[in-house]
C-alpha positions in Angstrom: -30.3 201.8 -196.7 -32.2 200.2 -193.8 -32.8 202.2 -190.7 -31.0 200.9 -187.7 -33.6 200.6 -184.9 -32.1 200.1 -181.5 -34.1 198.4 -178.9 -33.7 200.1 -175.5 -34.5 198.0 -172.5 -35.7 199.5 -169.2 -35.4 197.7 -165.9 -38.4 197.3 -163.7 -38.7 196.0 -160.2 -41.5 194.0 -158.6 -42.1 193.0 -155.0 -43.3 189.4 -154.9 -43.7 186.8 -152.2 -41.1 184.0 -152.2 -43.9 181.5 -153.1 -44.8 183.6 -156.2 -41.2 183.8 -157.3 -40.8 180.0 -156.9 -44.0 179.4 -158.9 -42.8 181.8 -161.7 -39.4 180.1 -161.7 -41.0 176.6 -162.0 -43.2 177.7 -164.8 -40.3 179.5 -166.6 -38.1 176.4 -166.4 -40.9 174.2 -167.8 -41.1 176.4 -170.8 -37.3 176.7 -171.1 -37.3 180.5 -170.4 -35.6 182.8 -168.0 -37.6 184.5 -165.3 -37.5 187.8 -167.2 -38.5 186.4 -170.5 -41.4 184.4 -168.9 -42.8 187.4 -167.1 -42.4 189.7 -170.2 -44.3 187.1 -172.4 -47.0 186.7 -169.8 -47.5 190.4 -169.4 -47.9 191.1 -173.1 -49.9 188.0 -174.0 -53.3 189.6 -174.0 -54.8 193.0 -173.4 -58.5 193.8 -173.1 -60.2 196.9 -174.5 -63.8 197.8 -173.5 -66.2 200.1 -175.3 -68.6 201.4 -172.7 -72.0 202.9 -173.3 -72.0 206.1 -171.2 -75.6 206.6 -170.3 -76.0 203.3 -168.4 -72.5 202.1 -168.0 -73.0 198.9 -170.1 -70.2 197.1 -171.9 -70.9 197.7 -175.6 -67.9 195.8 -176.9 -64.9 193.9 -175.5 -61.8 192.9 -177.5 -59.0 190.7 -176.4 -55.9 191.4 -178.4 -52.1 191.2 -178.5 -51.0 194.7 -177.3 -47.7 194.4 -179.2 -49.4 193.7 -182.5 -52.3 196.1 -182.1 -52.1 199.2 -179.9 -55.1 200.4 -177.9 -56.1 203.3 -180.1 -56.3 201.1 -183.2 -58.4 198.6 -181.3 -60.7 201.3 -179.9 -61.3 202.8 -183.4 -62.0 199.3 -184.8 -64.6 198.8 -182.0 -66.3 202.0 -183.0 -66.4 201.0 -186.7 -67.7 197.5 -185.8 -70.3 198.9 -183.4 -71.6 201.4 -186.0 -71.7 198.7 -188.7 -73.4 196.0 -186.6 -75.8 198.1 -184.6 -76.2 201.3 -186.6 -75.1 203.1 -183.4 -74.7 206.8 -183.4 -71.4 207.4 -181.6 -70.6 211.1 -181.2 -67.9 211.1 -178.5 -65.2 208.6 -177.5 -63.5 209.0 -174.2 -60.2 207.5 -173.1 -57.4 207.8 -170.6 -54.0 209.3 -171.2 -52.9 206.4 -173.3 -55.3 207.6 -176.0 -53.9 211.2 -176.0 -52.0 210.7 -179.3 -52.3 211.8 -182.9 -53.4 208.5 -184.2 -56.4 208.3 -182.0 -57.5 211.9 -182.3 -57.1 211.8 -186.1 -59.0 208.6 -186.3 -61.9 210.0 -184.3 -62.0 213.2 -186.4 -62.1 211.0 -189.6 -65.2 209.3 -188.2 -66.8 212.6 -187.1 -66.4 211.5 -183.4 -65.3 214.0 -180.8 -62.1 212.6 -179.1 -62.5 212.9 -175.3 -59.1 211.6 -174.3 -57.5 212.7 -171.0 -54.7 215.1 -171.9 -51.1 214.6 -170.9 -49.4 217.7 -169.4 -47.4 219.8 -171.8 -48.1 217.6 -174.9 -50.0 219.1 -177.8 -52.0 216.8 -180.1 -53.4 218.3 -183.3 -57.2 218.1 -183.3 -57.5 218.1 -179.5 -57.4 221.6 -178.1 -59.4 224.0 -176.0 -62.3 223.8 -178.5 -62.9 220.3 -177.3 -61.5 220.2 -173.8 -63.3 223.4 -172.8 -66.7 222.0 -173.4 -69.0 220.8 -170.6 -69.5 217.5 -172.5 -65.8 216.8 -172.4 -65.7 217.3 -168.6 -68.8 215.0 -168.2 -67.2 212.4 -170.5 -64.0 212.4 -168.4 -66.0 212.0 -165.2 -68.2 209.2 -166.6 -65.4 207.3 -168.4 -64.1 206.1 -165.0 -67.1 203.8 -164.9 -65.2 201.5 -167.3 -62.9 200.6 -164.3 -66.0 199.2 -162.6 -66.4 196.9 -165.6 -62.8 195.8 -165.5 -62.9 195.4 -161.8 -66.0 193.2 -161.9 -64.7 191.1 -164.8 -61.4 190.5 -163.0 -62.8 189.7 -159.6 -66.1 188.1 -160.2 -65.8 187.1 -163.8 -62.4 185.4 -163.5 -60.6 187.5 -166.2 -57.7 188.5 -163.9 -55.8 185.5 -165.3 -56.7 183.7 -168.6 -58.1 180.3 -168.1 -57.6 179.4 -171.8 -54.8 179.3 -174.3 -55.1 181.5 -177.3 -56.7 184.8 -178.0 -59.8 183.2 -179.6 -60.8 181.2 -176.6 -60.1 184.0 -174.2 -62.2 186.3 -176.4 -65.1 183.9 -176.2 -64.8 183.8 -172.4 -64.6 187.6 -172.4 -67.9 187.8 -174.4 -69.6 185.5 -171.9 -68.3 187.5 -168.9 -69.3 190.9 -170.5 -72.8 189.6 -171.2 -73.2 188.4 -167.7 -72.0 191.8 -166.4 -74.5 193.6 -168.6 -77.4 191.4 -167.4 -76.6 192.2 -163.8 -76.1 195.9 -164.5 -79.5 196.0 -166.3 -81.2 194.2 -163.4 -79.6 196.7 -160.9 -80.7 199.7 -163.1 -84.2 198.3 -163.2 -84.3 197.8 -159.4 -83.0 201.4 -158.8 -85.8 202.8 -161.1 -88.4 200.8 -159.2 -87.1 202.0 -155.8 -87.0 205.6 -156.6 
């Protein structure tokens, strides 16, 4: 007997300028969609995941993916596997925000002998992530440093032009993301070198 899965919808509200609403309505009508369907499709079209090197704040990997088909923990673990295979990298810890505080991510990290440094949600217990991990100084340092990844996202969206995709399809957007991430790393390395020379 097939399980009956019920899809529960939740209303959200957004504040938009009239010009933005008119633009969304025009684009939706061109695609033959309602405003709601058009906004939902645009919102889930592509997500970006970044693997950051903690010591210098460099972008070690970037993946553009469909967030419905692949969730963030799955993509993050795949990035770790790929980075280890391609670069023979020694990854011992993997930080993440509260979206990564789930059994799948923690178990995947433990299988790879990586300490999961995910931010913990209040009153939610995840097997494999307890006081033995969260009580260490390395965990606290990882939680402080992982916020640097927002600098990468911020730069890529404002300067690199990734706020809105210029291309159709995940493959083309992925190629653009590689280019933007490489440019970010070159600028970051230059700035790190200048700061070493200055002081």
